[in-house]
C-alpha positions as CSV (number, residue, x, y, z in Angstrom):
1,M,180.3,-80.4,-65.5
2,A,180.5,-78.5,-68.7
3,Q,179.5,-76.4,-70.9
4,H,178.1,-77.8,-74.4
5,V,177.2,-75.8,-77.2
6,I,175.0,-77.9,-80.1
7,V,174.3,-76.2,-83.1
8,G,170.7,-77.6,-84.5
9,A,167.4,-78.3,-82.5
10,G,166.1,-81.0,-84.5
11,T,165.2,-84.6,-83.1
12,I,168.9,-85.6,-82.4
13,G,169.9,-81.9,-81.5
14,G,167.2,-81.7,-79.1
15,G,167.9,-85.4,-77.8
16,V,171.8,-84.5,-77.0
17,A,170.7,-81.7,-74.9
18,R,168.2,-83.9,-72.9
19,R,170.9,-86.2,-71.9
20,L,173.8,-83.7,-71.3
21,V,171.2,-81.4,-69.1
22,E,170.1,-84.9,-67.1
23,D,173.8,-85.8,-66.7
24,G,174.1,-82.3,-64.9
25,H,175.9,-79.9,-68.1
26,T,174.8,-76.7,-69.3
27,V,173.9,-76.4,-73.2
28,R,173.9,-73.7,-75.9
29,M,171.6,-74.6,-78.5
30,V,172.4,-72.2,-81.6
31,T,169.7,-72.1,-84.3
32,R,168.0,-69.3,-86.5
33,S,164.8,-68.6,-84.9
34,G,166.0,-69.9,-81.4
35,S,164.4,-72.8,-81.1
36,G,165.0,-75.9,-78.7
37,P,163.8,-77.5,-76.2
38,D,162.4,-75.3,-72.9
39,L,164.7,-77.2,-70.0
40,S,166.3,-75.8,-67.5
41,G,170.2,-75.5,-68.2
42,V,169.5,-75.3,-72.2
43,E,170.3,-71.8,-73.6
44,R,168.8,-71.1,-76.8
45,V,170.3,-68.7,-78.7
46,A,169.0,-67.4,-82.5
47,A,172.2,-67.0,-84.5
48,D,173.2,-68.0,-88.2
49,A,175.5,-70.7,-87.7
50,A,177.3,-70.1,-91.0
51,D,178.6,-66.6,-89.5
52,A,181.6,-67.6,-88.0
53,D,182.3,-64.6,-85.6
54,R,179.1,-64.6,-83.7
55,L,179.9,-68.7,-83.8
56,T,183.2,-68.5,-82.6
57,D,181.6,-66.2,-79.6
58,L,178.6,-68.2,-78.7
59,S,181.4,-71.4,-78.4
60,R,183.5,-69.5,-75.5
61,G,184.2,-72.2,-72.6
62,A,182.8,-75.0,-74.5
63,A,184.2,-78.2,-74.0
64,V,182.2,-79.8,-77.2
65,I,180.5,-78.2,-80.1
66,Y,177.6,-80.6,-82.1
67,N,176.9,-79.9,-85.1
68,C,173.8,-81.4,-85.5
69,A,172.6,-78.9,-88.3
70,N,170.4,-79.8,-91.2
71,P,170.3,-77.5,-93.9
72,P,167.2,-77.9,-96.3
73,Y,167.9,-81.2,-98.6
74,H,168.3,-79.1,-101.9
75,R,170.3,-76.6,-100.4
76,W,173.1,-78.5,-99.4
77,T,175.6,-77.5,-102.0
78,T,174.9,-73.8,-101.0
79,D,174.6,-73.7,-97.0
80,W,176.8,-76.7,-95.7
81,P,180.3,-75.4,-96.6
82,P,179.7,-71.9,-95.1
83,I,178.4,-73.6,-92.0
84,A,181.1,-76.0,-91.9
85,A,183.6,-73.2,-92.4
86,A,182.1,-71.3,-89.5
87,L,182.2,-74.4,-87.3
88,L,186.0,-75.0,-88.0
89,A,186.7,-71.9,-87.1
90,A,184.5,-71.9,-83.2
91,A,186.5,-74.9,-82.3
92,E,189.8,-73.7,-83.0
93,S,189.4,-70.3,-81.0
94,S,187.7,-72.4,-78.3
95,G,189.7,-75.6,-78.4
96,A,186.3,-77.3,-77.7
97,V,185.9,-81.0,-79.7
98,L,184.1,-80.7,-82.7
99,V,181.7,-83.7,-82.9
100,T,179.8,-83.7,-86.4
101,M,176.6,-85.5,-86.8
102,S,176.7,-87.1,-90.6
103,N,175.8,-90.3,-92.6
104,L,176.6,-92.5,-95.1
105,Y,176.3,-91.3,-98.6
106,G,180.2,-90.5,-99.0
107,Y,180.2,-94.4,-99.5
108,G,178.3,-94.0,-102.8
109,P,176.8,-97.3,-103.8
110,V,177.9,-100.3,-102.1
111,D,178.2,-103.6,-102.5
112,S,178.9,-105.5,-99.4
113,P,178.5,-103.9,-95.7
114,M,179.9,-100.8,-94.8
115,T,182.8,-100.0,-92.4
116,E,184.5,-96.9,-91.4
117,N,187.5,-98.3,-93.4
118,T,185.0,-97.9,-96.8
119,P,186.4,-95.9,-98.9
120,L,185.0,-92.6,-99.4
121,R,184.1,-91.8,-102.8
122,S,181.4,-89.4,-104.8
123,A,178.1,-90.8,-105.4
124,P,176.2,-90.3,-107.9
125,G,175.1,-86.3,-107.2
126,T,176.6,-84.2,-104.7
127,K,175.6,-85.1,-101.4
128,G,177.9,-87.7,-100.7
129,A,181.1,-85.0,-101.9
130,V,179.7,-82.2,-100.1
131,R,180.0,-84.6,-96.9
132,N,183.0,-85.8,-97.9
133,R,185.0,-82.4,-98.5
134,M,183.0,-81.8,-94.6
135,W,185.0,-84.4,-93.2
136,L,188.3,-84.3,-94.9
137,D,188.8,-80.4,-94.3
138,A,188.2,-81.2,-90.5
139,L,190.6,-84.0,-90.4
140,A,193.2,-81.9,-92.1
141,A,192.8,-79.6,-89.6
142,H,192.8,-82.4,-86.6
143,D,196.0,-83.4,-88.2
144,A,197.5,-80.4,-88.3
145,G,196.7,-80.0,-84.4
146,R,194.6,-77.2,-84.7
147,I,191.2,-79.1,-83.4
148,R,190.0,-81.9,-82.3
149,V,187.5,-83.7,-84.6
150,T,185.0,-86.7,-84.5
151,E,182.3,-87.8,-86.4
152,A,179.6,-90.2,-86.4
153,R,178.2,-91.3,-89.3
154,A,174.6,-93.2,-88.9
155,S,171.8,-94.8,-91.8
156,D,168.3,-93.4,-91.9
157,F,166.7,-92.6,-88.6
158,Y,163.3,-94.3,-86.7
159,G,162.2,-93.7,-83.5
160,P,160.3,-91.4,-81.6
161,G,160.5,-87.6,-83.1
162,I,161.0,-88.8,-86.4
163,R,158.4,-87.1,-88.6
164,G,158.4,-84.8,-92.0
165,T,160.7,-86.7,-95.0
166,G,162.0,-89.1,-92.5
167,H,161.6,-92.6,-94.5
168,L,159.7,-94.3,-91.6
169,G,158.4,-90.7,-90.9
170,D,154.7,-88.8,-91.9
171,Q,153.7,-91.4,-94.6
172,F,155.1,-94.5,-92.7
173,V,153.8,-95.1,-89.3
174,P,150.4,-93.2,-88.9
175,R,148.9,-94.9,-92.5
176,L,150.0,-98.3,-91.4
177,L,148.4,-97.6,-87.9
178,A,145.2,-96.7,-89.3
179,G,145.6,-99.9,-91.7
180,R,146.3,-98.4,-94.7
181,K,149.8,-98.8,-96.7
182,P,152.5,-97.2,-95.5
183,R,154.3,-95.3,-98.4
184,I,158.0,-95.2,-99.6
185,A,159.4,-92.8,-102.0
186,Q,161.6,-95.3,-104.2
187,G,163.6,-98.4,-104.1
188,D,162.7,-102.1,-103.4
189,P,160.9,-103.0,-100.7
190,D,162.8,-106.0,-99.8
191,A,165.9,-105.4,-99.7
192,P,168.1,-105.7,-96.8
193,H,168.5,-101.4,-95.3
194,S,170.2,-100.6,-91.8
195,W,168.3,-98.2,-90.1
196,T,169.0,-96.4,-86.8
197,N,167.7,-95.3,-83.3
198,V,167.6,-91.8,-82.9
199,G,168.1,-92.5,-79.4
200,D,171.5,-94.4,-80.2
201,V,172.3,-91.4,-82.4
202,A,172.5,-88.8,-79.3
203,R,174.2,-91.4,-76.5
204,T,177.0,-91.8,-79.2
205,L,177.4,-88.2,-80.0
206,I,178.1,-87.5,-76.2
207,R,180.5,-90.3,-76.0
208,L,182.6,-89.6,-78.8
209,G,183.1,-85.9,-77.8
210,G,184.1,-86.8,-74.3
211,D,186.5,-89.7,-75.1
212,E,190.4,-89.1,-77.0
213,R,190.3,-92.4,-78.3
214,A,187.3,-90.8,-80.6
215,W,188.9,-88.1,-82.0
216,G,190.7,-87.6,-85.7
217,R,188.2,-90.6,-87.0
218,A,184.6,-91.3,-87.8
219,W,182.4,-93.8,-86.0
220,H,179.4,-95.9,-87.3
221,V,176.4,-95.4,-84.5
222,P,175.6,-98.7,-83.4
223,T,173.1,-100.0,-85.2
224,D,170.6,-103.7,-85.1
225,R,170.5,-106.2,-88.1
226,A,169.4,-104.4,-90.9
227,L,165.4,-104.9,-92.2
228,S,163.8,-104.4,-95.6
229,V,161.3,-101.7,-95.6
230,R,158.5,-104.8,-95.5
231,Q,160.2,-106.5,-92.7
232,V,159.8,-102.9,-90.2
233,A,156.1,-102.7,-91.3
234,T,155.8,-106.2,-90.4
235,Q,157.5,-106.1,-87.1
236,M,155.7,-102.8,-86.5
237,A,152.4,-104.1,-87.2
238,K,152.7,-106.5,-85.0
239,V,154.3,-104.3,-82.3
240,A,151.2,-102.3,-82.6
241,G,148.8,-104.9,-82.5
242,V,147.2,-103.9,-86.1
243,R,147.3,-105.7,-89.4
244,D,150.1,-105.9,-91.8
245,P,149.0,-104.1,-94.4
246,G,151.9,-104.7,-96.7
247,V,153.8,-101.3,-98.6
248,Q,153.4,-99.3,-101.5
249,V,156.2,-97.7,-103.6
250,L,155.2,-94.3,-105.1
251,P,155.8,-94.2,-108.9
252,R,158.8,-93.1,-110.5
253,L,156.6,-90.7,-112.4
254,A,154.8,-89.7,-109.1
255,I,158.1,-88.8,-107.9
256,R,159.3,-86.8,-110.9
257,L,156.2,-84.6,-111.6
258,G,156.1,-84.0,-107.8
259,G,159.7,-82.6,-108.0
260,L,158.1,-79.8,-109.9
261,A,156.9,-78.1,-107.0
262,V,158.4,-80.3,-104.2
263,P,162.3,-79.8,-103.9
264,F,163.1,-82.7,-101.5
265,L,161.2,-85.0,-104.1
266,R,163.5,-83.4,-107.0
267,E,166.7,-84.8,-105.3
268,L,165.3,-88.0,-104.1
269,P,166.8,-90.1,-107.7
270,E,170.1,-88.7,-106.7
271,V,170.3,-90.8,-103.3
272,R,167.4,-93.9,-104.8
273,Y,170.6,-96.5,-104.8
274,Q,170.2,-96.2,-101.2
275,F,166.7,-98.1,-101.2
276,A,167.1,-100.3,-104.9
277,A,170.3,-102.4,-103.2
278,P,171.5,-103.8,-100.3
279,F,172.0,-100.7,-98.0
280,V,173.6,-102.0,-94.8
281,M,176.4,-100.3,-92.2
282,D,178.8,-101.9,-89.6
283,S,179.1,-100.5,-86.1
284,S,180.6,-103.2,-84.3
285,A,184.2,-100.8,-84.1
286,A,182.0,-98.4,-82.2
287,Q,179.9,-101.1,-79.9
288,T,183.2,-102.6,-79.1
289,T,185.7,-99.5,-78.5
290,F,183.1,-97.7,-76.8
291,D,180.9,-100.7,-74.8
292,L,178.1,-98.6,-77.0
293,P,174.9,-100.6,-77.0
294,F,172.4,-100.3,-80.2
295,T,168.5,-100.3,-79.4
296,P,166.9,-103.8,-80.4
297,F,164.8,-102.8,-83.0
298,E,162.1,-104.5,-81.2
299,Q,162.2,-102.2,-78.3
300,G,162.9,-99.2,-80.6
301,L,159.6,-100.1,-83.1
302,T,157.6,-100.2,-79.4
303,E,159.1,-96.8,-78.2
304,T,158.1,-95.6,-81.9
305,V,154.2,-97.1,-82.0
306,G,154.0,-95.6,-78.5
307,W,155.2,-91.9,-79.5
308,W,152.6,-92.1,-82.6
309,R,150.0,-93.0,-80.9
310,E,150.6,-90.0,-78.1
311,Q,150.4,-87.6,-80.7
312,E,147.6,-88.9,-82.3
313,R,145.9,-88.4,-78.4
314,V,147.5,-84.9,-78.9
315,A,146.2,-83.9,-82.1
316,A,142.0,-85.5,-81.1
């Protein structure tokens, strides 16, 4: 059994930690607040992941470092570069494999299903460029023999634990279960879109860190067929045993006005293209290479509905 370091204790980082300790490993979770799951085998440490010296010290003896950090949307250009640099330094010093949780922003607008061979290009705005720079820097260090790296790319998350600003989070599931129209911030509710299950993300990150075939390239997290937002709502209503209320798309003016006070909303127009047209990923490479399955949508939606109903019971 081995020591693993996880930077970030959100839904993904927490999920990775739980799976690792179930398999008998020990985990050190690094966050600014020292948060994380309260489990035997998990050591929670309060530290700034952008502090290269501190992160290097915390990573000594680690087999794998997982980058599951998630800076605020509007601070990517300022927060990501020092965190990424610190992770590279920690991986080089410790000899640990660096596994980064990433997304599909770096491909920009597409007109066909994305694979790992889809060219990286600058998407509208800065977010895709930030992610591409992180990966290219890590890959250069790998190719130079300084570190071992891999990257998992997923589409928008869904599943137990996804709340807040997630597209299938607070403004979607609770409203649907209450018989109200779930809200999406922008886009075409009938455009096919890939949705990645959070359990599949955690499983994939762990597999990539422990299999040398994964190192030196990026992989798409196994993901079921693409569904439009409207199709997701219909399927979820069926699973939940409630009527299908349809979907509400917030007006662009509402997003623009809301962005005056809410930084997250101010960032949304930059990635509108992801929901205005088909945005579909192909994950067959990881499925075939590592024999990794995806969670069928029906199962994932059932687990999602069950989790939200449990939150309602706890709140009551």
